[in-house]
C-alpha positions, 0 to 999 in steps of 0.5 A, spaced: 562 290 096 560 295 102 553 293 105 548 299 104 546 302 110 538 302 111 536 309 113 529 312 115 526 318 112 522 321 119 517 327 119 516 331 125 510 334 127 510 342 127 503 344 129 503 349 123 501 345 117 494 343 115 493 335 115 491 337 107 498 340 106 502 334 109 498 329 105 498 332 099 506 333 100 507 326 102 503 324 096 507 328 091 514 328 094 514 321 097 509 317 092 504 315 098 497 312 096 493 318 099 490 313 105 497 311 107 499 319 107 493 320 111 495 315 116 502 318 116 499 325 118 495 322 123 501 318 126 505 325 126 500 329 129 498 324 135 505 321 136 510 327 134 513 323 128 513 318 123 517 314 119 515 315 112 520 312 108 525 307 109 531 306 104 538 308 102 540 315 104 541 317 097 534 315 095 531 319 101 535 325 100 531 328 094 524 327 098 527 330 104 529 336 101 522 337 097 519 336 104 523 341 107 522 346 101 515 345 102 515 347 110 515 340 113 520 338 118 523 332 115 530 328 117 534 322 114 536 318 120 541 312 118 541 306 121 548 303 122 547 296 122 548 293 115 543 290 111 
């Protein structure tokens, strides 16, 4: 059995989208609690990026695609260490 690779869904600051929009997207597309989404939005704003979900790349891809479709800058980064 092949070990699964842990992946990170990363959201980047874009200086375009409002806090409210980012929070709404994280709640709807990534199933965040509103408080968690707000914290991620602030981290993105102040640090430039935030890991918003961790898991298998196949599970994260639909979320990433939905965020990008909504105008957010998100990418999946694969951790190459076996889990």
